[in-house]
C-alpha positions, 0 to 999 in steps of 0.5 A, a space after each residue: 722755109 715758114 720763117 722765110 714765107 711770114 718775114 716776106 709776108 709781114 715784114 716786121 722780123 728778120 730771120 739771122 741764121 747760125 754762121 751769120 750777124 746782121 747790121 741793123 740799120 734805123 732811118 738810115 744809119 747804123 744802129 747795132 750787130 744782132 747775132 742769130 734769132 729773130 728780131 722784130 723791126 719797123 717796116 719803114 724805120 728798119 732795115 737789116 743787113 746779113 752777112 756770113 761771118 763764118 769762115 769764106 774761102 775767096 780764090 783767086 784767078 790764075 795770072 800771068 807775073 812776071 818776075 824781077 829776072 823776065 821769067 814768067 810765071 801763072 800764079 793762084 792764090 786762096 784764101 780763107 777770112 772771116 768776118 769780125 766786125 760786121 759795121 766795119 765790114 758792110 760801112 767800110 768798105 762796098 762789097 767786100 768780097 770784090 774789094 779783097 779779091 781786087 786787094 789781093 790781086 794787087 799783094 799778091 802781084 807785087 810780091 811775086 814781081 820783086 821775085 827772082 829765079 831763086 828767091 822764088 823758089 821759098 814759097 813760105 816768105 811770099 806766104 809771110 810777105 802777101 800776110 804781112 800786107 793784108 794787115 791794113 785791110 784786116 783792121 780797116 775793114 773788120 775781116 781776119 785773114 786765115 790762111 792763105 796760100 798759092 793754089 797754083 805757081 807754075 813757069 810759063 812754057 818759055 819761062 821752063 825752056 828758059 830755065 832749061 837752057 841753062 840748066 844745061 848751060 851751066 852742066 856744060 860749063 860744069 864738064 869744060 871746065 872738069 874737063 880742062 883742069 882734072 884730065 888736063 884736054 886743051 880747050 878744042 878736045 874739051 869742046 868736042 867731047 861736050 858738044 
């Protein structure tokens, strides 16, 4: 607390805490990255931008996404990332958190939209597809994605109803075929037993 008060009053040093790094600007040009500690600066000539370089969790709000076969799911996601290149994270993108969130929304939508009612069950493949599309972002923006996962992945009530009706229809068709083939019943008798 004392250091922060002194920093505000004098303006001749910057305190960088554990789990943080700072990018030093001299006359508006990025000149280096400094680690935790007290760093002295020339008040008008130098400026520091401090960022957290420890693992950070980013939550995506649940969004409604339509699959390739018109089923609708509510999908939310979480990603754990770490800044590994402070220079890129502060220079290459205006706002890293907003940029990551926006890019992640687009990638999740693209990956989930490509699924159908069978492939949507393969969560591991979808997670790998999202991570694969995030590789260029990691390189370009100086971040490392440690974990990604879906926090919410549930069908809408209409999709749930459609799926249940489809399963019911499949069960009735299976019973109909069994009555006709195994028991030798006529068409009308088999239909009457199913209904």
